[in-house]
C-alpha atoms as one frame of an Amber mdcrd trajectory, in Angstrom:
protein
  12.179 -15.188  13.281   9.098 -16.262  11.299   6.796 -13.586   9.851   3.271
 -14.751   9.051   1.731 -12.472   6.433   3.067 -10.966   3.216   1.386  -7.569
   3.176   3.182  -4.286   3.757   3.640  -4.796   7.531   5.025  -8.309   7.087
   7.290  -7.190   4.240   8.656  -4.267   6.273   9.218  -6.514   9.280  11.135
  -9.100   7.242  13.275  -6.390   5.652  14.074  -4.657   8.938  14.890  -7.909
  10.741  17.122  -9.202   7.953  19.000  -5.905   7.692  19.609  -6.028  11.440
  21.187  -9.457  11.295  18.342 -11.768  12.276  17.577 -14.993  10.433  14.160
 -14.423   8.869  11.513 -16.409   7.017   8.175 -15.042   5.786   5.142 -17.055
   4.680   1.922 -15.814   3.102  -1.094 -18.099   2.734  -2.198 -16.461  -0.517
  -0.192 -14.047  -2.656   1.947 -11.187  -1.449  -0.026  -7.963  -1.012  -3.242
  -9.902  -1.527  -5.052  -8.507   1.524  -5.787  -4.971   2.671  -2.410  -3.433
   1.753  -3.763  -2.384  -1.626  -7.086  -0.981  -0.344  -6.451   2.731  -0.014
  -6.551   6.110  -1.680  -2.891   5.434  -2.571  -1.952   8.245  -0.180   1.088
   8.209   2.101  -0.324  10.507   4.733   1.563  13.308   6.417  -0.608  13.715
   9.515  -2.740  16.719   8.574  -5.834  14.968   9.863  -4.177  14.432  13.251
  -3.937  18.192  13.627  -7.742  18.433  13.670  -7.568  17.088  17.222  -4.223
  18.858  17.873  -2.449  15.526  18.239   0.962  16.955  17.441   2.851  13.809
  18.409   0.836  11.663  16.000   1.158  14.261  13.244   4.937  14.290  13.694
   4.950  10.493  13.481   3.153  10.599  10.135   5.479  13.336   8.848   8.522
  11.198   9.652   7.060   8.090   8.028   5.968   9.936   4.891   9.483  11.375
   4.632  10.935   7.885   5.045   8.943   6.508   2.104   9.771   9.511  -0.089
  13.426   8.880   0.765  13.756   5.103   0.421  11.280   4.496  -2.420  11.294
   7.680  -4.539  10.343   5.794  -7.706   7.149   4.544  -6.053   6.176   7.541
  -3.886   5.736  11.106  -5.156   4.190  14.452  -4.150   0.472  14.990  -4.757
  -1.234  18.406  -4.533  -4.512  18.647  -2.603  -6.954  21.535  -2.746  -9.614
  22.106  -0.077 -12.356  24.658  -0.836 -13.263  27.224   1.820 -16.259  29.427
   2.546 -18.181  31.051   5.373 -17.476  30.339   9.019 -17.027  27.149  10.992
 -14.975  24.181   9.815 -15.038  25.303   6.183 -13.824  28.826   6.867 -10.798
  30.149   5.038  -9.336  31.495   8.282  -9.514  28.097   9.979  -8.089  26.206
   7.002  -5.263  28.690   6.490  -4.397  28.348  10.176  -4.419  24.563   9.797
  -2.126  24.684   6.771   0.244  27.043   8.580   0.350  24.710  11.585   0.955
  21.769   9.251   3.945  23.565   7.712   5.386  24.187  11.177   4.846  20.606
  12.342   6.322  19.265   9.078   9.183  21.736   8.860  11.694  18.910   8.278
   9.502  17.064   5.770  12.068  17.372   2.971  15.195  16.509   4.938  17.125
  13.924   2.901  14.437  13.799   0.186  15.542  14.071  -3.455  14.661  17.232
  -5.367  11.675  15.996  -7.368  10.096  14.403  -4.291  10.105  17.449  -2.006
   6.798  18.830  -0.734   5.948  22.515  -1.110   4.465  24.726   1.594   0.722
  25.158   1.826  -0.927  28.361   0.630  -4.251  30.005  -0.068  -5.695  29.976
  -3.601  -8.172  32.332  -5.191 -11.221  31.601  -7.289  -9.476  31.294 -10.658
  -6.823  28.904  -9.376  -9.340  26.878  -7.366 -11.471  26.240 -10.421  -8.446
  25.603 -12.627  -7.147  22.945 -10.212 -10.551  21.281  -9.808 -12.737  22.218
 -12.801 -16.492  22.140 -12.147 -15.973  20.631  -8.690 -16.805  23.677  -6.570
 -19.327  25.960  -8.252 -20.399  27.418  -4.882 -16.896  28.179  -3.578 -14.606
  31.135  -4.284 -11.525  30.354  -2.194  -9.459  27.404  -1.049  -6.156  26.198
   0.332  -3.527  24.078  -1.377  -1.209  21.629   0.392   0.870  18.617  -0.642
   0.897  15.041   0.559   2.484  11.948  -1.001   0.990   9.352  -3.328   1.888
   5.779  -4.215   2.570   4.990  -7.840   1.741   1.382  -6.931   1.091  -0.179
  -3.523   1.702  -3.622  -4.996   5.071  -2.730  -6.492   6.071  -1.153  -3.175
   5.369  -4.395  -1.300   7.315  -6.352  -3.915  10.233  -3.898  -3.695  10.353
  -4.208   0.104  10.227  -8.016  -0.121  13.002  -7.978  -2.731  15.136  -5.906
  -0.372  14.410  -8.348   2.459  15.546 -11.289   0.302  18.720  -9.451  -0.695
  19.425  -8.964   3.014  19.066 -12.710   3.647  15.373 -13.333   4.311  13.611
 -16.299   2.723  10.018 -15.804   1.606   7.214 -17.914   0.157   3.720 -17.137
  -1.038   0.932 -19.718  -1.006   2.382 -21.238   2.144   0.091 -21.212   5.158
   1.035 -21.450   8.827  -1.553 -24.052   9.774  -0.522 -25.054  13.292   1.908
 -24.223  16.106   5.088 -26.275  16.316   5.446 -27.263  19.963   8.130 -28.887
  22.068   7.135 -29.766  25.651   4.258 -27.334  25.279   6.480 -24.430  24.189
   6.008 -22.678  20.848   9.153 -23.220  18.746   7.856 -22.426  15.257   5.064
 -23.320  12.872   3.800 -26.205  10.824   3.259 -24.798   7.337   1.418 -26.138
   4.329   2.468 -25.578   0.717  -0.766 -24.655  -1.054   0.837 -24.894  -4.513
   3.072 -27.950  -4.364   1.318 -29.744  -1.514   2.737 -31.210   1.665   3.571
 -29.880   5.099   6.861 -29.082   6.798   8.156 -27.375   9.910   9.669 -23.913
  10.218  11.511 -23.449  13.501  11.812 -19.960  14.960  12.595 -18.375  18.309
   9.963 -15.683  17.658   6.915 -15.436  15.418   5.340 -12.195  14.195   1.694
 -12.365  13.181   1.203  -9.725  10.458  -1.851 -11.346   8.896  -4.020  -8.259
   8.516  -7.682  -9.164   8.627  -6.672 -12.731   9.549  -4.656 -11.681  12.613
  -7.350 -12.754  15.080  -7.564 -16.265  13.601  -3.787 -16.737  13.461  -3.287
 -15.483  17.021  -5.961 -17.835  18.355  -4.429 -20.756  16.456  -0.953 -20.188
  17.890  -1.905 -19.272  21.458  -4.659 -21.925  21.564  -6.918 -19.315  23.098
  -9.908 -17.486  21.671 -10.223 -13.732  21.173  -6.637 -12.825  22.081  -6.644
 -10.229  19.284  -9.620  -7.931  18.828 -11.510  -8.740  15.625 -11.718  -6.343
  12.713 -15.145  -4.744  13.116 -14.984  -2.005  10.512 -14.897  -1.930   6.739
 -13.146   0.710   4.637 -14.264   1.436   1.081 -12.772   3.330  -1.843 -14.470
   3.634  -5.220 -12.585   3.618  -8.522 -14.139   5.719 -11.308 -13.128   6.808
 -14.791 -10.478   9.517 -14.656 -11.086  13.080 -15.785  -7.509  14.003 -16.669
  -6.928  15.958 -13.473  -3.679  15.917 -11.511  -4.817  17.552  -8.263  -6.713
  15.805  -5.487  -9.469  17.679  -3.703 -11.840  17.383  -0.775 -15.621  17.175
  -0.849 -17.777  17.554   2.238 -20.055  14.750   3.428 -22.415  14.744   6.373
 -22.768  11.495   8.311 -25.063  11.257  11.356 -25.134  15.066  11.698 -21.340
  15.163  11.513 -19.297  16.833   8.793 -16.395  14.926   7.316 -14.301  15.238
   4.205 -14.027  12.678   1.463 -11.213  12.942  -1.056 -11.251  12.699  -4.817
  -7.824  11.481  -5.931  -6.408  11.107  -9.456  -4.394   7.903  -9.867  -3.089
   6.079 -12.940  -5.738   7.499 -15.279  -8.546   6.778 -12.814 -10.264   8.689
 -10.030 -10.492   7.192  -6.540 -13.092   8.469  -4.068 -12.779   7.667  -0.386
 -12.460   6.679   2.234 -15.719   5.487   3.790 -15.656   3.672   7.145 -18.639
   1.621   8.339 -19.162  -0.808  11.229 -19.073  -4.373   9.911 -19.446  -7.509
  12.009 -17.551  -9.777   9.634 -15.726  -9.779   6.329 -18.179  -9.798   3.393
 -17.680 -13.073   1.567 -19.259 -12.110  -1.768 -20.432  -9.139  -3.824 -23.991
  -9.391  -2.500 -22.824  -8.987   1.097 -20.588  -6.050   0.152 -23.217  -4.241
  -1.910 -25.182  -2.587   0.957 -21.988  -0.841   2.101 -21.278   0.312  -1.456
 -24.787   1.701  -1.855 -24.529   3.514   1.459 -21.229   5.052   0.429 -22.636
   6.066  -2.951 -25.393   7.921  -1.120 -22.781   9.872   0.843 -20.848  10.638
  -2.343 -23.975  11.793  -4.185 -24.846  14.181  -1.367 -21.303  15.558  -1.123
 -20.327  15.656  -4.810 -23.253  17.374  -6.481 -21.010  18.630  -9.297 -20.685
  15.057 -10.586 -23.554  12.628 -10.515 -22.034   9.267  -9.539 -24.191   6.168
  -9.985 -23.479   2.515  -9.343 -22.847   2.064 -13.057 -19.976   4.590 -12.847
 -18.080   2.472 -10.327 -15.401   0.475 -12.119 -14.035  -1.209  -9.008 -14.611
  -1.254  -5.263 -11.596  -1.423  -2.972 -12.802  -2.891   0.314 -10.921  -4.113
   3.359 -11.532  -4.858   7.016 -10.072  -2.546   9.643 -10.176  -1.992  13.398
 -13.028   0.268  14.562 -12.680   3.728  13.028 -11.794   6.621  15.312 -13.680
   9.725  14.188 -11.142  11.976  15.929  -8.160  10.848  13.889  -6.592   8.121
  11.773  -6.741   4.586  13.210  -3.606   3.475  15.016  -1.480   0.391  14.753
  -1.447  -1.951  17.697   1.110  -4.544  18.788  -0.221  -7.380  20.917   2.412
  -9.117  23.060   1.121 -12.627  23.629   3.272 -13.080  26.713   0.021 -12.126
  28.398  -1.466 -15.267  26.831   1.410 -17.467  28.017   2.938 -17.401  24.520
   5.875 -14.976  24.724   7.240 -16.274  21.418   4.410 -14.547  19.500   3.713
 -10.910  18.660   0.711  -9.711  16.625   0.600  -6.470  14.652  -2.827  -5.031
  13.906  -3.436  -1.844  12.001  -4.621  -0.319   8.764  -2.094   2.306   7.658
   0.494   1.655   4.978   2.156   4.946   5.900   3.258   3.731   9.329   4.081
   0.123   8.412   7.831   0.771   8.451   7.635   2.180  11.970   5.539  -0.681
  13.312   8.098  -3.096  11.836  10.920  -1.260  13.583   9.135  -1.607  16.906
   8.413  -5.292  16.298  12.065  -6.057  15.555  13.150  -4.118  18.644  10.801
  -6.285  20.706  12.033  -9.501  19.078  15.657  -8.601  19.797  14.839  -7.867
  23.427  12.752 -11.027  23.818  15.470 -13.362  22.495  18.209 -11.525  24.409
  20.123 -10.548  21.318  21.613  -7.164  20.541  20.529  -6.288  17.011  21.898
  -3.567  14.791  20.319  -0.131  14.743  17.349   0.246  12.437  18.187   1.951
   9.137  15.012   1.385   7.133  13.963   5.055   7.337  16.986   6.193   5.332
  18.419   3.162   3.504  17.250   3.130  -0.104  15.424   0.062  -1.323  17.590
  -1.983  -3.680  15.416  -0.914  -6.612  15.488   2.777  -5.706  17.714   4.842
  -8.017  20.624   6.655  -6.413  19.951   9.663  -8.661  16.791  11.759  -8.702
  13.910   9.847 -10.297  13.142  12.674 -12.699  16.767  12.545 -13.892  16.600
   8.775 -14.363  13.372   9.061 -16.362  14.941  11.707 -18.619  18.032   9.557
 -19.154  15.940   6.439 -19.856  13.889   8.317 -22.446  17.031   9.643 -24.131
  18.638   6.205 -24.397  17.584   3.319 -26.584  14.109   2.576 -25.316  13.853
  -0.746 -27.172  11.360   0.969 -29.460   8.912   1.498 -26.598   6.680   4.603
 -26.304   7.699   7.281 -23.800   4.829   6.530 -21.415   5.870   2.862 -21.250
   9.525   3.693 -20.577   8.488   6.149 -17.846   6.181   3.520 -16.353   8.960
   0.919 -16.255  11.280   3.315 -14.425   8.535   4.190 -11.957   7.624   0.528
 -11.379  11.091  -1.044 -11.161  13.374   1.891 -10.410  16.982   1.115 -11.202
  15.917  -2.399 -12.254  13.882  -1.200 -15.246  16.659  -2.267 -17.640  15.880
  -5.935 -16.941  12.464  -5.459 -18.559  13.934  -3.427 -21.422  16.478  -6.181
 -22.110  13.668  -8.710 -22.454  11.971  -6.495 -25.042  15.202  -6.005 -26.999
  15.625  -9.771 -27.163  11.967 -10.461 -28.021  10.213  -7.332 -29.331   6.786
  -8.932 -29.015   7.079  -8.568 -25.226   6.823  -4.801 -25.707   3.146  -5.125
 -26.631   0.693  -3.382 -24.307  -1.490  -5.741 -22.307  -4.302  -3.175 -22.372
  -4.502  -0.314 -24.852  -5.181   2.288 -22.131  -2.310   1.192 -19.863   1.505
   1.319 -20.123   1.799  -2.240 -18.738   3.514  -4.517 -21.290   3.711  -8.275
 -21.741   7.338  -8.394 -20.577   6.187  -7.424 -17.095   3.961 -10.480 -16.918
   6.766 -12.778 -17.992   9.074 -11.132 -15.484   6.465 -11.644 -12.754   6.460
 -15.378 -13.452  10.224 -15.718 -13.920  11.445 -13.583 -11.036   8.602 -12.628
  -8.697   6.877 -15.887  -7.739   3.592 -15.249  -9.570   1.535 -18.448  -9.792
  -1.916 -17.279 -10.878  -3.377 -14.803 -13.329  -4.524 -12.475 -10.540  -0.982
 -12.457  -9.145   0.187 -10.970 -12.433  -2.708  -8.623 -13.086  -3.344  -7.304
  -9.578  -0.065  -7.653  -7.694   2.890  -7.668 -10.132   1.190  -5.004 -12.227
  -1.728  -2.679 -11.482  -4.082  -3.828 -14.242  -6.491  -5.317 -11.724  -6.433
  -2.359  -9.353  -7.072   0.089 -12.184  -9.999  -1.983 -13.525  -8.088  -3.046
 -16.631  -7.964  -6.817 -16.042  -9.728  -7.473 -19.342 -10.300 -10.806 -21.021
  -7.315 -10.099 -23.267  -5.129  -9.310 -20.264  -6.176 -12.563 -18.611  -5.421
 -14.482 -21.789  -1.890 -13.044 -21.953  -1.352 -13.825 -18.260  -2.605 -17.358
 -18.833  -0.175 -17.819 -21.707   2.732 -16.821 -19.474   1.668 -19.204 -16.737
   1.227 -22.116 -19.162   4.670 -21.436 -20.595   6.103 -21.578 -17.084   4.406
 -24.877 -16.366   5.624 -26.470 -19.595   9.208 -25.177 -19.555  11.542 -26.581
 -16.872  13.679 -23.827 -15.457  11.476 -21.049 -16.911  10.019 -20.138 -13.535
  12.392 -18.897 -10.858  12.590 -21.265  -7.882  10.503 -20.593  -4.806  12.461
 -18.975  -2.037  11.479 -21.160   0.890
């Protein structure tokens, strides 16, 4: 089986297939997690929005998938409190919101089954004026009541993708970034694999596979057309999703603000994350992927107008925006979260190809399970039962994460500050000691890359040595979160460049490419 695309869906598919006994290769034309996997509010959703349209089945699906991520990746996924203000009648009424929270608790009654203690989600409840304003200071001057519920949040989307890929490799998969599937490999007109091009080392070679899975995100339409030799076999991405990254305010609770779009009320969310504040998500029709900042800017300005109207307690200007997360998606469904779609190209006379299209990180594990089921059926092979909903990632600690953090802080921390030690445990789970060992051997690697971040130089070296990083952005935006938190400073880029130059000049310094 060949997986084309190294985002979260491709990573989950490679892991699931390898764990179930299939021979798996994965190629990514750029870097792992370099597409839309990182563009989000960093929320692993539990389906509350699906209850607005009383889609109980979809809500249950999200509950199960959120529980799966809290179970298998507890170092990278954690509870996050949300507060929603209430007033008057209609959709903002306290009665309606309390009923919604109660229904959510019923639908998610098994949300904590198998989840470690520090990752369990509390029941929803009403909050009074004092608590509302303590949880979200100065956010709701015109509100006196609210409701509080819990969802889950990613510590790092990029580290999650890398952890899933690492687990896939441990299970037998081979992976390669900067390798592009450029053409179908045909025998007597039948698809038997792909011709791939090494974009780092140069040259082309063949990868033979009984089945191919196209998990190319925004590039899925192009890849599907290339391999079926037909146009428009996958619907193009015609929507753009935006999230804005602002300076943080020290808060730890997310909250909702109300926006009105085309006479329709909708909620935007203000989410604390890694010392920043993320506001989102905006969805706009978009005919094609913006290719530069100038083409993206009209969508940003439109979103800022919505935010200004909804968030009167904080005046947000374009100068306040540190970073824009933008990614293409299928058309947005106003009645609920967009759904994943699997396209079986048997209908296009190419039964060896499946395409996965969809925007939600939360449900990526489930879409991978379905893809592998279909591959097993298509090749006539009985595969093992799927266990990715309960089997811990290799990096996930077997003990509660809070316990591991406490133990790591109590042990010799290689002279590192507490926030750095905690960050290493959260980023690498049970593998954090590998980074600590590097610092013990060479204390200079314990230096912070940016003064306001716990990321240290050892992580950059580790990214080059062990995680197939080839460019500065690989290190800053996908092996660490410096780029995604708007901390990819000139100094950070200089340190990343030093690590890459060392790799190029030292034979054996860089770990070998997998494929």
